[in-house]
C-alpha positions in Angstrom: -1.4 -19.8 11.4 -2.1 -16.3 11.7 -4.2 -14.8 14.6 -7.2 -13.0 13.7 -6.3 -9.4 13.9 -8.7 -6.4 14.9 -7.1 -2.9 14.7 -8.8 -0.5 17.6 -8.2 3.4 17.5 -9.8 6.5 18.9 -9.7 9.2 16.5 -11.3 12.4 15.4 -13.5 13.2 12.6 -10.5 14.5 10.6 -8.7 11.3 11.6 -6.1 12.6 14.3 -5.2 10.6 17.5 -6.1 12.4 20.8 -4.3 15.5 21.7 -4.5 17.6 24.7 -6.6 20.3 22.6 -9.3 17.9 22.6 -10.0 18.7 26.3 -11.0 15.5 27.3 -9.8 15.0 31.1 -11.4 11.3 31.1 -10.2 10.4 27.4 -8.8 6.8 28.4 -12.4 5.4 29.1 -13.5 6.4 25.2 -10.9 4.1 23.9 -10.5 1.3 26.7 -14.3 0.9 27.5 -15.1 -0.2 23.8 -11.5 -2.2 23.7 -12.6 -4.1 26.8 -15.4 -5.4 24.7 -13.4 -6.8 21.9 -13.0 -10.8 22.7 -9.2 -11.0 22.1 -6.4 -13.4 23.6 -3.9 -10.4 23.4 -3.3 -6.8 23.1 -0.5 -5.5 21.0 1.2 -2.0 21.2 4.5 -0.2 20.1 7.4 0.4 22.6 6.3 4.1 23.4 3.0 3.2 24.2 4.1 0.3 26.3 6.6 2.6 28.4 3.2 3.6 30.5 3.1 0.1 31.9 6.9 -1.0 32.3 9.3 0.0 34.7 9.9 3.3 35.9 13.3 3.0 37.2 16.6 1.8 35.4 17.6 -1.7 35.7 21.6 -2.1 35.4 22.3 -4.5 32.7 25.0 -7.2 33.6 28.4 -6.5 32.0 30.4 -8.8 30.3 30.1 -11.8 27.6 26.8 -13.6 28.3 26.0 -16.9 26.4 22.4 -16.1 25.7 21.1 -17.5 22.3 19.0 -15.5 19.8 16.0 -17.9 20.2 12.5 -17.4 21.1 11.9 -17.5 25.2 8.4 -19.0 26.5 8.6 -17.9 30.4 6.4 -19.6 32.9 2.8 -18.2 32.8 -0.5 -19.0 34.4 -2.7 -16.3 32.4 -4.7 -16.8 29.3 -4.3 -13.4 27.8 -1.1 -11.7 26.9 0.0 -7.8 26.5 2.6 -7.9 23.4 4.9 -5.0 23.0 7.0 -4.3 19.4 10.4 -3.3 20.9 12.8 -3.8 18.1 16.0 -2.7 20.2 14.8 -3.8 23.7 14.3 -0.5 25.5 11.3 -1.7 27.9 12.5 -2.7 31.2 10.4 -4.7 33.6 9.7 -4.9 37.3 7.6 -8.1 36.6 6.0 -10.2 33.6 2.8 -8.8 34.1 0.7 -6.0 32.8 -2.4 -6.1 34.9 -3.7 -9.6 34.1 -1.7 -10.2 31.1 1.4 -11.8 30.7 4.0 -9.6 28.9 5.7 -10.8 25.5 8.5 -8.9 24.2 8.9 -8.9 20.3 12.6 -8.1 19.5 15.1 -8.4 16.6 18.5 -10.1 16.9 20.4 -6.8 17.4 19.4 -6.7 21.1 22.2 -7.3 23.2 22.3 -10.5 25.4 22.4 -8.5 28.6 18.9 -7.3 27.7 17.7 -11.1 27.3 19.0 -11.7 30.6 17.0 -8.9 31.8 13.9 -10.5 30.6 14.8 -13.9 31.6 15.5 -12.5 35.1 11.8 -11.2 35.4 10.5 -14.1 33.5 9.0 -12.0 30.6 8.6 -14.1 27.5 10.3 -13.0 24.1 10.1 -13.8 20.4 12.6 -12.7 17.7 10.7 -11.0 14.7 13.6 -10.9 12.6 17.7 -10.2 12.6 17.3 -6.3 12.2 13.6 -5.5 11.2 10.4 -7.0 12.5 8.5 -9.4 10.1 4.9 -8.8 11.5 3.6 -11.9 9.6 6.3 -14.0 11.3 5.3 -12.2 14.8 1.7 -13.1 14.3 2.7 -16.8 13.5 4.7 -17.0 16.7 2.4 -15.7 18.9 -0.2 -18.2 17.4 2.1 -21.1 17.6 4.1 -20.7 20.9 1.2 -19.2 22.8 -1.9 -20.2 21.3 -3.2 -16.8 20.5 -6.1 -16.7 18.2 -7.3 -13.1 18.2 -5.0 -10.0 18.7 -6.3 -6.7 19.4 -3.8 -3.8 18.2 -4.0 -0.7 20.4 -0.8 1.1 18.9 -0.5 4.5 17.7 -0.5 5.6 14.1 2.9 4.0 13.3 2.0 0.5 14.8 -1.2 0.8 13.3 0.0 2.0 9.5 3.0 -1.0 9.8 0.4 -3.7 10.0 -2.1 -2.0 7.6 0.9 -1.9 4.9 1.8 -5.3 5.7 -2.0 -6.3 4.9 -2.3 -8.3 8.5 -5.3 -6.4 9.9 -8.9 -8.5 9.2 -11.0 -5.8 11.4 -11.0 -2.1 12.3 -12.8 -1.0 15.1 -12.8 2.7 15.3 -14.3 5.3 17.9 -15.0 8.4 16.5 -14.6 11.2 18.8 -17.1 14.6 17.9 -13.7 16.4 17.5 -12.4 18.5 14.7 -8.6 18.5 15.7 -7.2 20.3 12.4 -3.6 20.2 13.6 -1.5 20.0 10.4 0.9 17.2 10.7 -0.4 15.6 13.9 -0.4 11.9 14.1 -3.3 10.3 12.5 -4.7 6.8 13.1 -2.7 5.2 10.3 0.7 6.6 9.6 2.1 4.5 6.5 4.1 6.4 4.2 4.8 9.7 2.4 3.4 10.1 -0.7 1.1 7.5 -2.7 4.0 5.2 -4.4 2.3 1.9 -5.9 0.2 1.3 -2.6 -3.5 1.2 -2.9 -5.9 2.5 0.0 -7.4 -0.3 2.1 -11.1 -0.5 1.7 -13.3 -1.5 4.3 -17.1 -3.0 4.7 -19.1 -1.8 7.3 -20.3 -4.1 9.9 -21.8 -2.1 12.9 -22.4 1.4 13.9 -23.3 2.2 17.9 -23.9 5.4 19.5 -21.9 5.8 22.9 -20.8 8.4 25.5 -23.9 10.4 23.9 -21.9 12.0 21.0 -19.1 9.4 20.1 -19.4 6.5 17.5 -18.3 3.1 17.8 -17.6 1.8 14.2 -16.5 -1.7 13.0 -15.5 -2.4 9.8 -14.2 -5.6 8.0 -11.1 -5.2 6.1 -11.7 -6.2 2.1 -8.7 -8.0 2.0 -8.9 -9.2 -1.9 -9.2 -5.5 -3.2 -6.4 -4.1 -1.2 -4.1 -6.0 0.3 -0.8 -7.6 -0.5 -1.9 -10.8 1.0 -4.5 -10.7 -1.3 
């Protein structure tokens, strides 16, 4: 069973993700305060975003042959919420298995070395495998539900993570904080980075659910994804 997936993002009127030229010193609140009002069992980000929360020091990995099977590992945890990171090659390192009040779940491919799995186990960080060399996002979502009981996932990723879930047709709802900013930067990251060109992919259609004015000139817009009209999940 797949959890319900809400993609939450902050962007400009031309669809760009926050840059320094926007001039907001307190930009985090525009994303985080609305996000905190979305009821979810887990939030999910990519490896680059998660670097902000994991260890700032380098943990030396064990050398030599380690007999650790490439199977999912559910560590002991007492929390009811989770922080999930898409980390195919195993780059994030940890001092603890928590981010704030959330238990960490690493999403890996089977190409990660056993020494990295040993590091995660030593910190009681849970991990699941999303594929041999590439991440199967649908499989990941099913495992989050079956192994951890996660029913609602909020994606807080950047454009590439958002785009991957969009292309796979796995997003159920889009929560968008529209900043009163026209960025105008050619080539800057957008809310959804899917692929170059159009190919055979159809754009994803959305149905408006609500609009709320927040922070004076910002809009918090929530859409339902019209899956039957656009998605490969049909």
